[in-house]
BAFI-3210 file (N, C-alpha, C; in Angstrom, 3 decimals, decimal comma, padded with zeros to 6 digits):
// residues 264
n [1|2|3|4|5|6|7|8|9|10|11|12|13|14|15|16|17|18|19|20|21|22|23|24|25|26|27|28|29|30|31|32|33|34|35|36|37|38|39|40|41|42|43|44|45|46|47|48|49|50|51|52|53|54|55|56|57|58|59|60|61|62|63|64|65|66|67|68|69|70|71|72|73|74|75|76|77|78|79|80|81|82|83|84|85|86|87|88|89|90|91|92|93|94|95|96|97|98|99|100|101|102|103|104|105|106|107|108|109|110|111|112|113|114|115|116|117|118|119|120|121|122|123|124|125|126|127|128|129|130|131|132|133|134|135|136|137|138|139|140|141|142|143|144|145|146|147|148|149|150|151|152|153|154|155|156|157|158|159|160|161|162|163|164|165|166|167|168|169|170|171|172|173|174|175|176|177|178|179|180|181|182|183|184|185|186|187|188|189|190|191|192|193|194|195|196|197|198|199|200|201|202|203|204|205|206|207|208|209|210|211|212|213|214|215|216|217|218|219|220|221|222|223|224|225|226|227|228|229|230|231|232|233|234|235|236|237|238|239|240|241|242|243|244|245|246|247|248|249|250|251|252|253|254|255|256|257|258|259|260|261|262|263|264]
n.u [-023,034|-023,459|-023,857|-023,263|-024,098|-023,569|-022,392|-024,785|-026,250|-024,583|-025,471|-023,822|-024,096|-022,718|-019,090|-016,513|-014,586|-012,346|-011,372|-009,458|-009,892|-008,812|-009,852|-009,443|-008,866|-006,854|-005,091|-003,480|-004,996|-007,530|-006,167|-005,645|-008,407|-008,998|-007,397|-008,730|-011,040|-010,160|-010,140|-012,694|-016,462|-017,583|-017,295|-015,900|-014,978|-013,939|-013,923|-012,297|-011,601|-008,721|-008,926|-007,403|-005,051|-003,200|-001,073|-000,927|-003,009|-003,775|-002,824|-004,926|-006,676|-006,571|-006,232|-006,825|-009,670|-011,974|-014,629|-017,121|-015,082|-014,034|-016,500|-016,246|-014,183|-013,927|-015,555|-015,620|-013,500|-014,001|-015,721|-018,340|-019,347|-019,558|-018,453|-019,460|-018,457|-019,466|-017,402|-018,606|-019,515|-017,656|-015,774|-017,741|-018,737|-017,134|-014,519|-012,146|-008,790|-005,767|-002,782|000,750|002,547|006,851|007,698|006,358|007,391|009,564|011,131|008,761|007,441|008,775|008,881|006,263|004,414|002,303|001,039|000,837|-000,497|-002,987|-003,626|-003,435|-005,836|-008,284|-007,948|-008,947|-011,816|-012,688|-012,880|-014,328|-016,745|-017,735|-016,625|-015,044|-013,608|-011,287|-008,392|-007,238|-004,209|-001,991|001,641|002,888|002,903|004,637|006,055|002,819|001,500|002,616|002,421|-000,079|-000,428|000,666|-001,527|-003,741|-005,960|-008,632|-008,668|-008,245|-004,645|-003,980|-001,005|-000,517|001,554|003,025|002,392|003,138|003,978|004,446|007,045|007,743|007,593|005,932|002,253|000,580|-002,106|-001,179|000,064|-000,672|000,004|002,782|004,560|006,955|008,045|010,438|011,904|010,453|010,923|013,564|013,477|012,492|014,646|016,782|015,850|015,954|018,543|019,974|018,931|020,364|022,486|025,363|025,190|024,505|025,882|027,122|024,672|023,660|025,232|025,021|022,323|022,233|023,953|022,821|020,430|021,396|022,556|020,189|019,307|016,185|015,488|014,545|015,453|014,105|014,678|016,356|017,093|018,198|016,566|015,859|012,847|011,748|011,442|012,423|014,756|018,448|019,352|021,302|024,345|023,757|020,985|017,529|015,107|015,253|015,201|014,513|013,738|012,487|012,263|011,022|010,763|009,319|009,242|007,215|005,901|005,267|006,929|006,621|008,541|009,565|011,712|011,939|015,072|015,692|016,362|019,146|020,657|022,021]
n.v [-008,311|-006,343|-003,060|-000,346|003,003|003,266|001,674|000,337|-000,390|-003,136|-005,526|-008,170|-011,068|-013,371|-014,024|-011,781|-010,726|-007,550|-005,178|-002,793|000,117|002,817|003,365|003,867|001,373|-001,541|-004,343|-004,835|-004,425|-005,899|-008,705|-008,664|-008,769|-011,226|-012,589|-012,710|-013,553|-016,433|-016,455|-016,081|-016,018|-014,103|-011,002|-007,772|-004,662|-001,863|001,767|004,458|007,321|008,870|011,706|012,418|011,330|012,504|014,763|017,257|019,186|019,161|017,396|015,802|016,583|015,264|013,159|010,281|009,631|006,854|005,785|003,940|002,321|000,911|-000,236|-002,288|-003,463|-004,321|-006,330|-008,365|-009,500|-010,870|-009,943|-009,292|-007,169|-003,763|-000,684|002,452|004,851|007,939|010,348|011,824|009,234|007,886|009,549|010,659|013,100|012,921|010,943|008,032|009,238|008,221|006,950|006,516|006,202|006,028|003,992|005,357|007,613|007,776|006,944|006,889|008,249|010,852|012,116|012,560|013,519|013,051|011,189|008,190|008,093|009,319|007,178|004,100|005,480|005,467|003,178|001,616|002,860|001,615|-001,074|-000,847|-000,427|-002,082|-004,448|-006,870|-010,352|-010,618|-009,060|-007,699|-006,082|-004,947|-005,564|-003,685|-001,491|-001,217|-000,269|000,932|-001,892|-003,002|-001,220|-001,750|-004,029|-004,116|-002,649|-002,933|-004,928|-007,636|-008,582|-010,289|-009,991|-009,588|-010,143|-009,357|-010,038|-007,513|-006,623|-006,450|-005,165|-005,822|-004,984|-004,712|-003,224|-001,524|-002,340|001,085|003,551|005,973|005,542|006,071|009,024|009,243|010,305|009,612|006,632|005,172|006,182|005,710|003,071|002,930|002,651|000,066|-001,423|-000,843|-002,342|-004,921|-005,237|-005,156|-007,650|-009,054|-009,363|-010,528|-009,955|-007,552|-005,453|-004,845|-004,665|-002,722|-001,082|-001,636|-000,943|001,604|002,768|002,503|004,329|006,457|006,755|007,455|010,260|011,926|010,884|011,596|011,216|009,655|008,245|005,509|002,065|-000,958|-003,080|-004,237|-006,501|-006,908|-004,935|-002,859|-001,559|-000,552|-003,004|-005,614|-008,632|-010,923|-010,523|-012,296|-011,549|-009,487|-006,344|-004,511|-001,141|001,948|004,749|008,101|010,362|011,278|013,260|015,212|013,185|010,970|008,069|004,666|001,704|-001,759|-004,750|-008,095|-009,838|-011,823|-014,090|-013,685|-011,311|-012,240]
n.w [-006,976|-004,760|-004,185|-001,832|-000,034|002,152|005,694|006,998|004,705|004,030|004,620|005,409|005,669|008,392|008,389|006,948|004,478|004,654|001,308|001,502|000,118|-002,020|-004,306|-007,419|-008,988|-009,788|-011,682|-009,071|-006,968|-007,736|-007,161|-004,748|-004,144|-005,148|-003,416|-000,828|-001,251|-000,386|001,847|002,598|001,347|001,358|-000,015|000,764|-000,746|-000,215|-000,999|-000,605|-000,433|001,896|003,486|005,660|005,146|003,147|003,018|001,364|-000,292|-002,680|-003,941|-002,800|-004,188|-007,148|-006,738|-008,489|-010,013|-010,742|-011,040|-012,705|-013,701|-011,090|-010,591|-012,819|-011,938|-009,754|-009,607|-011,407|-009,934|-008,114|-006,309|-003,506|-002,048|-002,390|-001,049|-000,697|001,516|002,994|003,896|006,015|007,075|008,054|009,573|011,908|014,513|016,515|016,356|017,151|017,646|015,918|016,703|014,610|015,758|016,626|014,586|012,502|012,209|010,620|007,241|004,981|006,742|007,201|004,774|004,753|007,298|009,662|007,773|008,361|010,826|009,773|008,031|009,951|011,418|009,564|008,774|011,144|011,525|009,216|009,984|012,483|011,586|009,362|010,721|010,080|009,570|008,555|006,643|003,697|002,730|000,640|-000,501|-001,587|-000,451|002,040|004,795|005,776|005,300|007,555|009,996|010,243|010,855|013,213|014,838|017,352|017,161|016,195|014,151|011,634|009,578|006,489|003,523|000,728|-001,764|-004,201|-007,046|-010,682|-013,567|-016,976|-017,560|-015,112|-013,655|-010,406|-009,881|-009,447|-008,698|-008,918|-011,655|-013,514|-013,535|-014,392|-016,576|-017,892|-018,624|-018,579|-016,562|-014,452|-014,128|-013,126|-010,504|-010,195|-011,536|-009,308|-007,142|-008,353|-008,846|-006,459|-005,474|-006,494|-004,991|-002,837|-000,434|002,413|002,142|-000,437|-001,498|-001,169|-002,626|-005,134|-005,624|-005,390|-007,545|-009,316|-009,324|-009,442|-011,717|-012,955|-014,543|-014,455|-012,152|-008,967|-005,795|-002,588|-000,420|-000,242|001,296|002,956|004,861|008,341|008,274|010,562|012,076|011,069|011,212|009,942|007,706|008,860|008,076|008,974|009,740|009,624|007,660|005,076|003,603|000,727|000,322|-001,652|-002,434|-003,774|-007,126|-010,012|-012,535|-010,931|-009,744|-006,922|-006,429|-004,849|-003,947|-003,161|-002,512|-001,370|000,216|000,352|-001,417|-002,100|-001,132|001,603]
ca.u [-022,077|-024,021|-023,343|-023,540|-023,391|-023,391|-022,135|-026,194|-026,507|-023,363|-026,055|-022,860|-024,498|-021,244|-017,686|-016,427|-013,215|-012,333|-010,378|-010,273|-009,277|-008,878|-010,564|-008,907|-008,542|-006,318|-004,891|-003,203|-006,144|-007,686|-005,165|-006,108|-009,444|-008,716|-007,012|-009,635|-011,627|-009,523|-010,458|-014,173|-017,086|-018,379|-015,801|-016,424|-014,060|-014,544|-013,573|-012,618|-009,911|-009,616|-008,542|-006,505|-003,571|-003,314|-000,205|-000,956|-004,663|-003,347|-002,663|-005,730|-007,688|-005,669|-006,176|-007,514|-011,732|-012,438|-016,176|-017,466|-014,135|-013,833|-017,140|-015,878|-012,810|-014,508|-017,105|-015,114|-012,064|-014,469|-016,209|-019,330|-019,767|-018,500|-018,943|-018,761|-018,921|-018,954|-016,336|-019,527|-020,295|-015,794|-015,595|-018,386|-018,033|-016,256|-013,907|-010,778|-007,527|-005,007|-000,593|001,316|004,056|007,851|007,473|005,102|008,138|010,991|011,467|007,092|006,591|009,582|008,210|004,608|004,355|000,963|000,368|000,521|-001,645|-004,098|-004,079|-004,188|-007,076|-009,335|-008,452|-009,457|-012,810|-013,258|-012,790|-015,162|-018,193|-017,659|-016,429|-014,224|-012,581|-009,946|-008,687|-006,006|-003,605|-000,681|003,324|003,771|002,979|005,384|006,023|001,718|001,241|003,803|001,910|-001,454|-000,279|000,506|-002,862|-004,683|-007,485|-009,211|-009,182|-006,784|-004,344|-003,320|-000,386|-000,306|002,517|003,245|001,682|004,022|003,563|005,176|008,510|008,468|007,089|004,480|001,234|-000,227|-002,830|-000,339|000,965|-001,419|000,040|003,278|004,712|008,460|008,034|011,708|012,802|010,529|011,414|014,738|013,500|012,502|016,079|018,169|015,605|016,673|020,080|020,393|018,263|020,804|024,173|025,128|025,491|024,058|026,825|027,317|023,254|022,962|026,168|024,954|021,102|022,446|024,783|021,568|019,448|022,145|022,344|018,588|019,237|014,723|014,756|014,764|015,728|014,409|015,725|016,768|017,978|017,970|016,127|015,129|011,555|011,215|011,711|012,288|016,328|019,150|019,510|023,071|024,200|023,066|019,279|016,550|014,376|015,489|013,923|015,137|012,656|013,014|010,939|011,423|009,939|009,721|008,117|006,679|005,001|006,018|006,686|008,162|008,537|010,265|011,694|012,667|016,141|016,570|016,768|020,142|021,610|021,780]
ca.v [-007,569|-005,348|-001,821|000,538|003,507|002,814|000,399|-000,322|-001,109|-003,907|-006,614|-008,942|-012,730|-014,076|-013,490|-011,379|-010,152|-006,622|-004,937|-001,464|000,990|004,688|003,452|003,951|-000,014|-001,674|-005,741|-005,149|-004,518|-007,121|-009,864|-008,355|-009,266|-012,448|-013,539|-012,197|-015,011|-017,482|-016,722|-015,724|-016,332|-012,597|-009,981|-006,386|-004,047|-000,258|002,921|005,731|008,678|009,030|012,986|012,851|011,082|013,562|016,355|018,280|019,026|019,353|015,979|014,708|016,742|015,546|011,487|009,934|008,923|006,162|005,072|002,742|001,167|000,113|-001,426|-003,631|-004,445|-005,143|-007,400|-008,941|-009,927|-011,874|-008,696|-009,620|-005,560|-002,034|000,131|003,749|005,662|009,307|011,240|012,119|007,956|007,629|010,828|011,582|014,508|012,266|009,656|007,860|008,949|006,742|007,385|005,337|005,904|005,930|003,786|006,269|008,992|007,496|006,956|007,454|009,213|011,723|013,259|012,915|013,830|012,504|010,005|006,537|008,523|009,250|005,687|004,003|005,733|005,270|001,591|001,389|003,349|000,766|-002,282|-000,582|-000,240|-003,527|-005,714|-008,507|-011,195|-011,012|-007,795|-007,957|-005,208|-005,097|-005,424|-002,568|-000,372|-002,210|000,271|000,733|-003,329|-003,180|-000,418|-002,265|-005,614|-003,702|-002,475|-003,955|-005,577|-008,920|-008,827|-010,741|-008,657|-010,692|-009,483|-009,652|-009,771|-006,881|-007,043|-005,544|-004,784|-006,594|-004,430|-004,869|-001,240|-001,842|-001,269|001,865|004,341|006,770|005,011|006,812|010,433|008,971|010,385|009,286|005,403|004,515|007,579|005,265|001,770|003,066|001,951|-001,629|-002,008|-000,661|-003,448|-006,278|-005,642|-005,694|-008,926|-010,348|-009,240|-011,565|-009,506|-006,357|-003,955|-004,771|-004,939|-001,444|-000,553|-002,106|-000,413|003,322|002,692|002,463|004,827|007,545|006,692|007,838|011,424|011,678|010,339|011,940|009,893|010,414|007,720|004,001|001,128|-002,025|-003,057|-005,385|-006,233|-007,095|-003,331|-001,492|-000,535|-000,557|-004,591|-006,552|-009,174|-011,934|-010,911|-012,960|-011,372|-008,013|-006,330|-003,009|000,068|002,978|005,912|008,700|011,485|011,064|014,056|015,331|011,708|010,316|006,296|003,726|000,632|-002,342|-006,278|-009,177|-009,373|-013,296|-014,440|-012,847|-010,787|-012,999]
ca.w [-006,416|-003,810|-003,819|-000,815|000,131|003,767|006,167|007,100|003,512|003,503|004,711|004,962|006,596|008,113|008,196|005,918|004,173|003,676|001,445|001,767|-001,157|-002,412|-005,500|-009,238|-009,180|-010,962|-011,214|-008,118|-006,109|-008,267|-006,570|-003,121|-003,671|-005,175|-001,927|-000,095|-001,598|-000,705|003,249|003,045|000,249|001,635|000,155|000,863|-001,369|000,477|-001,764|000,179|-000,390|002,965|003,514|006,382|005,046|002,678|003,640|000,656|-000,875|-004,333|-004,332|-002,742|-005,392|-007,912|-006,802|-009,775|-009,752|-012,007|-010,489|-013,331|-013,713|-010,040|-010,125|-013,262|-011,340|-008,329|-009,583|-012,475|-009,507|-007,001|-004,699|-003,509|-001,692|-002,730|000,091|-001,089|002,712|002,751|004,851|006,868|007,455|008,614|010,324|012,770|015,243|017,503|016,552|018,059|016,389|016,105|016,451|014,245|016,657|016,216|013,075|011,361|012,082|009,483|005,934|004,422|007,234|007,220|003,784|004,619|008,014|009,876|006,967|008,820|011,712|008,915|007,410|011,252|012,242|008,334|008,505|012,609|011,236|008,691|011,086|013,328|010,867|008,725|011,923|009,298|009,842|007,744|005,849|002,979|002,361|-000,560|000,002|-002,103|000,933|003,403|005,707|005,834|005,884|009,234|011,099|010,738|011,947|014,689|015,337|018,201|016,546|016,310|012,349|010,924|008,694|005,243|003,063|-000,733|-003,233|-005,472|-008,406|-011,552|-015,201|-017,419|-017,690|-013,752|-012,943|-009,537|-010,128|-008,522|-008,886|-009,355|-012,453|-015,043|-013,683|-014,914|-018,409|-018,219|-017,772|-018,241|-015,251|-013,129|-013,968|-012,329|-008,838|-010,084|-011,934|-008,518|-006,312|-009,126|-008,639|-005,099|-004,783|-006,885|-004,357|-002,129|001,120|002,246|001,833|-001,904|-002,550|-001,342|-003,590|-006,582|-005,829|-005,148|-008,486|-010,461|-008,934|-009,486|-013,188|-014,007|-013,816|-014,373|-010,560|-007,732|-004,738|-001,239|000,322|-001,014|001,890|003,187|006,791|008,887|008,348|011,742|012,655|010,054|011,042|008,990|007,634|009,384|007,541|009,951|009,583|008,786|006,863|004,721|002,532|000,006|000,263|-002,393|-002,836|-005,222|-007,831|-011,310|-013,490|-009,480|-009,024|-005,565|-006,311|-004,132|-004,114|-002,238|-002,875|-000,287|-000,130|001,260|-002,420|-002,528|000,208|002,908]
c.u [-023,477|-022,924|-024,543|-023,058|-023,122|-023,474|-023,406|-026,684|-025,957|-024,580|-025,474|-023,226|-022,908|-020,116|-017,627|-014,975|-012,752|-011,362|-010,238|-009,143|-009,100|-009,679|-009,274|-008,082|-007,810|-005,968|-004,521|-004,460|-006,488|-007,243|-005,491|-007,744|-010,079|-008,016|-007,588|-010,677|-011,237|-009,591|-012,109|-014,600|-017,688|-017,221|-015,588|-014,866|-014,876|-013,914|-013,774|-011,793|-010,063|-008,346|-007,431|-005,124|-003,223|-002,174|-000,938|-002,700|-004,708|-003,858|-004,034|-006,769|-007,760|-005,532|-006,950|-008,905|-011,891|-013,686|-016,268|-016,162|-013,845|-014,763|-016,999|-014,930|-013,132|-015,169|-016,127|-013,612|-012,986|-015,318|-017,771|-020,246|-018,619|-019,412|-018,598|-019,293|-018,467|-018,130|-017,237|-019,749|-018,711|-015,781|-016,640|-018,251|-017,153|-016,124|-012,546|-009,921|-006,295|-003,559|000,173|002,457|005,206|008,044|006,841|005,913|009,349|010,087|010,231|007,048|007,709|008,934|007,468|004,137|002,763|000,416|-000,018|-000,899|-002,823|-004,502|-004,349|-005,587|-008,138|-010,013|-009,167|-011,334|-013,679|-013,834|-014,454|-016,257|-018,571|-017,320|-015,847|-013,734|-011,333|-010,009|-007,164|-005,269|-002,167|000,739|003,915|004,013|003,424|005,251|004,256|001,175|001,782|002,939|000,584|-001,520|000,096|-000,848|-003,192|-005,788|-007,694|-009,484|-007,628|-006,276|-003,797|-002,332|-000,127|000,655|002,333|002,539|002,281|003,200|004,058|006,573|008,749|007,882|005,939|003,231|000,557|-001,417|-002,379|-000,125|000,527|-000,994|001,847|004,236|006,078|008,712|009,259|012,423|012,163|010,914|012,850|014,540|013,072|013,847|016,904|016,953|016,276|018,012|020,981|020,033|019,224|022,778|024,309|025,067|024,746|024,750|027,120|025,507|023,301|023,920|025,409|023,099|021,332|023,280|023,774|020,612|020,166|022,528|021,558|018,851|017,752|014,544|015,123|014,561|015,105|014,772|015,864|017,842|017,421|017,817|015,742|013,989|010,724|010,412|012,022|013,803|017,051|019,220|021,302|022,513|023,578|021,505|018,434|016,192|014,770|014,571|014,805|013,798|013,275|011,697|011,555|010,854|010,727|008,668|007,087|005,503|005,703|005,420|007,409|007,609|009,358|010,667|012,306|013,886|016,439|016,874|018,679|020,944|021,397|023,207]
c.v [-006,437|-004,028|-001,243|001,621|004,301|001,721|-000,307|-001,147|-002,679|-005,116|-007,527|-010,157|-013,269|-013,524|-013,053|-010,863|-008,574|-006,090|-003,549|-000,872|002,114|004,963|003,249|002,463|-000,209|-003,160|-005,536|-004,899|-005,611|-008,297|-009,583|-009,300|-010,798|-013,118|-013,303|-012,954|-016,564|-017,512|-016,614|-015,749|-014,591|-011,707|-008,179|-005,422|-002,246|000,827|003,960|006,815|009,391|010,789|013,376|011,837|011,236|014,538|017,650|018,333|018,931|017,687|014,887|015,099|015,842|013,371|010,967|009,100|008,282|005,086|003,875|001,571|000,334|-000,970|-002,600|-004,431|-005,748|-006,867|-008,726|-010,013|-010,827|-010,903|-008,922|-008,130|-004,787|-001,979|001,398|004,810|007,314|009,927|011,713|010,615|007,676|008,386|011,413|012,988|013,765|010,907|009,320|007,998|008,161|007,154|005,968|005,314|006,123|005,619|004,696|007,256|008,950|006,719|007,424|008,509|010,666|012,682|013,345|013,065|013,823|011,305|009,267|007,081|008,566|007,635|004,372|003,905|005,333|003,797|000,923|001,724|001,886|-000,710|-001,754|-001,068|-001,860|-004,780|-007,462|-009,183|-011,108|-009,522|-007,788|-006,504|-005,699|-005,025|-004,541|-001,360|-001,153|-001,765|000,026|-000,609|-003,718|-002,786|-000,834|-003,410|-005,156|-003,361|-003,547|-003,886|-007,068|-009,123|-009,132|-010,292|-010,022|-009,606|-010,069|-009,566|-008,793|-007,456|-006,136|-005,944|-005,707|-006,046|-004,459|-003,794|-002,099|-001,443|-000,418|002,887|005,424|006,661|006,020|008,196|010,135|009,331|010,393|007,774|004,735|005,273|006,180|003,933|001,967|002,101|000,141|-002,267|-001,704|-002,332|-004,442|-006,184|-005,592|-006,797|-009,949|-010,686|-010,535|-010,922|-008,074|-005,150|-003,644|-004,413|-003,590|-000,592|-000,728|-000,973|001,054|003,730|002,631|003,461|006,344|007,256|007,205|009,269|012,339|011,616|011,497|011,305|010,405|009,465|006,167|002,561|-000,087|-002,473|-004,065|-005,969|-006,275|-005,502|-002,128|-000,711|-001,301|-002,232|-005,222|-007,713|-010,702|-012,015|-011,487|-012,468|-009,767|-007,724|-004,764|-002,217|001,197|004,046|007,208|009,374|011,574|012,328|014,761|014,200|011,178|008,735|005,722|001,950|-000,866|-004,062|-006,875|-009,407|-010,966|-014,018|-014,652|-012,275|-011,503|-012,237]
c.w [-006,066|-003,858|-002,921|-000,584|001,582|004,352|006,537|005,915|002,832|003,813|004,796|006,245|007,306|008,604|007,357|005,881|003,613|002,651|000,603|000,866|-001,092|-003,776|-006,842|-008,887|-010,257|-010,974|-010,145|-007,127|-006,198|-007,441|-005,061|-002,973|-004,095|-003,881|-000,984|000,046|-000,807|001,063|003,148|001,538|000,546|001,479|000,010|000,507|-000,454|-000,223|-001,332|-000,107|000,705|003,294|004,696|006,369|003,776|003,007|002,922|-000,217|-002,149|-004,715|-004,025|-003,510|-006,727|-008,225|-007,883|-009,366|-010,449|-011,523|-011,154|-013,563|-012,333|-010,250|-010,749|-012,373|-010,320|-008,733|-010,405|-011,105|-008,309|-005,873|-004,705|-002,792|-001,770|-001,781|-000,744|000,217|002,081|003,967|006,277|008,203|008,534|009,505|010,764|013,526|015,961|016,703|017,007|016,546|016,557|015,863|016,188|014,749|015,745|014,633|012,137|010,994|010,624|007,929|005,514|005,531|007,719|005,843|004,105|006,204|008,768|008,932|007,698|010,000|011,007|008,583|009,032|011,335|010,718|008,526|010,129|012,265|010,509|009,187|011,985|012,843|010,139|009,354|010,783|010,293|009,717|006,951|005,292|001,946|001,403|-000,037|-000,456|-001,139|002,248|004,558|006,570|006,137|007,552|010,272|011,425|011,017|013,282|015,590|016,147|018,135|016,799|014,773|012,169|009,864|007,701|004,398|001,816|-000,839|-003,559|-006,306|-009,731|-012,527|-015,410|-017,874|-015,694|-012,720|-012,149|-009,927|-009,105|-009,077|-009,457|-011,095|-013,784|-014,937|-014,829|-016,215|-018,992|-017,365|-017,513|-017,057|-014,154|-013,192|-013,222|-011,201|-009,156|-010,485|-010,665|-007,505|-006,881|-008,829|-007,102|-004,562|-005,268|-005,974|-003,144|-000,160|001,096|001,791|-000,341|-002,627|-002,129|-002,444|-004,752|-006,375|-006,128|-006,611|-009,546|-010,777|-009,421|-011,227|-013,909|-013,529|-014,036|-012,960|-009,430|-006,213|-003,535|-000,595|-000,509|000,463|001,860|004,586|006,992|008,686|009,201|012,517|012,352|010,297|009,880|009,095|008,027|008,476|007,660|009,848|009,044|007,535|006,394|003,608|002,049|-000,177|-000,267|-002,555|-003,454|-005,891|-009,024|-012,250|-012,376|-009,624|-008,216|-005,982|-005,360|-004,317|-002,987|-002,665|-001,477|-000,493|000,013|000,350|-002,606|-001,250|001,223|004,230]
res [m|k|i|a|v|n|a|q|e|l|s|v|d|g|a|c|a|l|v|p|t|m|g|a|l|h|e|g|h|a|s|l|i|k|r|a|r|d|f|s|d|a|v|v|v|s|i|f|i|n|p|l|q|f|e|n|k|d|d|l|a|k|y|p|r|t|p|e|l|d|i|e|t|a|s|k|a|g|a|t|h|l|w|l|p|s|v|e|e|i|y|p|g|e|f|k|k|l|s|a|g|p|l|g|d|i|y|e|g|v|k|r|p|g|h|f|d|g|v|l|t|v|v|n|r|l|f|e|l|v|k|p|q|w|a|v|f|g|e|k|d|f|q|q|l|t|l|i|k|s|m|k|s|n|v|q|i|i|g|a|p|t|i|r|d|f|d|g|l|a|l|s|s|r|n|v|r|v|s|d|r|k|a|a|l|v|i|y|r|a|l|s|a|a|a|k|e|k|n|v|d|s|a|r|a|a|m|a|k|v|l|q|n|e|e|s|f|t|l|d|y|a|e|i|i|n|e|e|n|f|e|i|a|q|q|g|d|a|n|k|r|a|i|i|a|g|w|v|n|g|i|r|l|i|d|n|m|p|m|n|g|g|a|q]
***
């Protein structure tokens, strides 16, 4: 695996697939890399902690950094190139800032103003510098994935399923900071309860009942949406998804699950 600190050093011959990350790689990231290998023999993994998507400087400073483990994880998963760009390379004196629009102002956007503008801006810059044919993103950040798919780009966006730990907790770089795992698992329990129901109203009720019984969990939002437009799901919608976000001991967690197997 080639390690590059700027785009010029990448020297990728022909088409490549890009897996953008902020580091602290885990098996969820490894699954994205393996998915990228389904499309291309050349897989570039970028590690860049994007300051534009952090509304809180403390969160930016506390974001986990595990460079040695990242190299090992990326290499074992099949990455051919690891790119470690600087802030100056990604954001030179002038660069195009993107707006996420109305979809960027709901759900995650309510609690994190400007977050998705920063995500789309950095993704656009990564695409400009690497020029991949494909890019792989996880469904765990479903609102982010939806917004990236809406970008005007020649890059084919590939969504990959959420990877979960043995107990159902969605893998996340933030999990290392979770001290109360039992409380964190309430999200998975709520999603699973909703997925077993046969209609959206009972699914919402089941989800709410599970969440309200965990005192150590502070809810931001819990809803069942239409995947196509993020509007509140109706009974006849074809593709529905439950989305949840909340806090456990000061750590914010998000997760989602398709409802098509149950709440029809």
